[in-house]
matplotlib code that plots the C-alpha trace (Angstrom):
import matplotlib.pyplot as plt

x = [0.0, 1.2, 0.1, -0.6, -2.4, -5.5, -5.4, -2.9, -5.0, -3.5, -5.1, -4.1, -3.8, -4.3, -0.8, 2.2, 3.4, 5.2, 8.9, 11.3, 12.9, 9.8, 7.6, 4.7, 1.4, -0.9, -4.4, -7.6, -9.2, -12.1, -11.5, -13.5, -15.5, -16.4, -14.0, -11.2, -7.5, -4.5, -0.9, 0.1, -1.7, 1.1, 4.0, 7.2, 6.6, 7.8, 4.7, 3.8, 0.9, -0.5, -2.8, -5.1, -8.4, -10.6, -10.3, -12.7, -10.2, -7.7, -4.6, -5.7, -6.7, -3.3, -1.4, -3.3, -2.6, 1.1, 1.6, -0.3, 2.1, 5.1, 3.5, 3.2, 7.1, 7.6, 5.9, 7.7, 5.9, 2.3, 0.9, -2.1, -4.2, -6.0, -8.7, -12.0, -13.9, -16.5, -15.1, -17.6, -15.8, -12.4, -13.8, -15.6, -12.4, -9.9, -12.3, -13.0, -9.3, -8.2, -5.9, -5.3, -1.8, -2.8, -5.0, -7.7, -8.6, -11.1, -10.8, -14.5, -15.1, -11.8, -10.9, -8.1, -6.0, -5.9, -5.1, -2.3, -0.7, -1.3, -3.1, -6.7, -7.6, -8.6, -10.2, -10.9, -13.4, -12.0, -12.2, -12.4, -10.8, -7.1, -4.2, -2.1, 0.9, 3.2, 4.6, 7.0, 7.4, 10.1, 9.7, 10.3, 7.5, 9.8, 9.0, 11.7, 10.2, 7.5, 6.1, 3.3, 2.5, 2.6, -0.2, -3.1, -3.7, -0.2, 1.3, 3.6, 7.3, 7.1, 10.8, 11.9, 9.4, 10.5, 14.2, 13.5, 11.5, 14.2, 16.9, 15.3]
y = [0.0, 3.5, 6.9, 9.9, 13.1, 14.9, 18.6, 17.7, 14.9, 11.4, 8.8, 5.1, 3.0, -0.8, -2.1, -0.5, 0.2, -2.7, -2.9, -1.5, -4.4, -6.6, -8.0, -5.6, -7.2, -7.8, -6.4, -6.1, -2.6, -1.2, 0.9, 3.9, 1.6, -0.6, -3.3, -4.8, -4.5, -5.5, -4.7, -7.5, -5.8, -3.2, -5.7, -4.7, -1.0, 1.1, 1.7, 4.6, 4.1, 7.5, 6.7, 9.2, 9.7, 11.4, 12.9, 15.6, 17.4, 20.0, 18.2, 14.9, 16.5, 18.4, 15.1, 13.5, 16.5, 16.5, 12.8, 13.0, 15.7, 13.5, 10.4, 12.2, 12.5, 8.9, 6.4, 3.5, 4.3, 3.5, 5.9, 4.4, 6.9, 5.0, 6.0, 4.6, 7.1, 5.6, 5.2, 7.8, 10.5, 9.5, 9.6, 12.9, 14.5, 13.2, 13.9, 17.5, 18.1, 16.3, 13.9, 10.8, 9.7, 8.2, 5.2, 6.0, 3.1, 2.6, 0.3, 0.6, -3.1, -4.3, -3.1, -5.8, -3.3, -0.8, -3.6, -5.2, -1.8, -0.6, 2.5, 2.0, 4.6, 2.8, 5.7, 9.4, 11.3, 9.6, 6.1, 3.5, 5.8, 5.5, 7.5, 9.6, 7.6, 7.0, 3.6, 3.0, -0.4, -1.4, -3.5, -6.7, -6.0, -4.9, -2.0, 0.6, 3.6, 4.4, 7.4, 7.5, 11.3, 12.3, 14.9, 13.8, 17.4, 17.9, 16.9, 13.9, 14.6, 14.7, 15.4, 12.3, 10.1, 11.3, 10.9, 7.2, 6.7, 8.1, 6.0, 2.8]
z = [0.0, -0.9, 0.3, -1.9, -1.1, -2.4, -1.5, 1.2, 2.8, 2.8, 0.6, 0.5, -2.7, -3.0, -3.3, -5.0, -8.5, -10.2, -9.4, -11.9, -13.8, -13.2, -16.0, -16.4, -15.5, -18.5, -18.3, -20.2, -20.5, -22.5, -25.6, -26.8, -29.1, -26.1, -27.3, -25.2, -25.5, -23.3, -22.8, -25.2, -28.1, -28.0, -27.7, -29.6, -28.8, -26.0, -23.8, -21.6, -19.2, -18.3, -15.4, -13.8, -11.9, -14.5, -17.9, -16.8, -14.5, -15.7, -14.6, -16.1, -19.4, -19.6, -19.1, -22.0, -24.2, -23.3, -23.8, -27.1, -28.2, -27.3, -28.9, -32.2, -32.2, -31.2, -33.6, -31.9, -28.6, -27.6, -25.1, -23.1, -21.2, -18.5, -16.1, -14.7, -16.8, -19.2, -22.7, -23.9, -21.8, -23.2, -26.8, -26.3, -24.8, -27.4, -30.2, -29.2, -28.7, -31.9, -29.9, -32.0, -31.0, -27.7, -26.9, -24.4, -22.1, -19.3, -16.3, -15.5, -16.4, -15.2, -11.7, -11.6, -13.5, -10.6, -8.2, -10.4, -10.8, -7.2, -8.2, -7.1, -4.4, -1.3, 0.6, 0.4, -1.8, -5.0, -3.6, -6.4, -9.0, -10.1, -8.6, -10.9, -12.1, -15.0, -15.9, -18.8, -20.2, -22.7, -25.9, -23.9, -21.4, -18.5, -16.3, -16.7, -15.0, -12.5, -10.8, -8.4, -8.3, -4.6, -4.9, -7.1, -8.2, -9.6, -13.0, -13.3, -13.8, -17.6, -18.1, -16.0, -17.8, -21.2, -20.3, -19.3, -22.5, -24.7, -23.0, -24.4]

ax = plt.figure().add_subplot(projection="3d")
ax.plot(x, y, z, "-o")
ax.set_aspect("equal")
plt.show()
């Protein structure tokens, strides 16, 4: 279990992020067309998991925009934007913003994702949603970088994540 904060108040997560160097847990998540996909669908690529509570908040939306911008420059990288939002919310946001370089995925049918990655919020007002985190996985499926953002309302460390991604 890890602790993050929401507006300075401690919030617990179920478990911890996967260890750097470990095999990334596979998962099944819902796509914007209500289909299903998993980590293995993106094998052979570098993968960035941009995990956040809700696309309908300013910080979450800005992280999707920023990672979309970075994904456009890196065709060898799959950026997966993951939250518990309904796929319709992901589709609406990315469609209205013209964001096509990221894959928007929902954990609403598959809460096992949040447990496997240690990001499901266990308590607090956002209980059941996902904490803000970034996980980078190499082409072989190994975790090479993780960040559990300490304050849910702040951006991830984009520069550190991109440095780890570019080192692959």
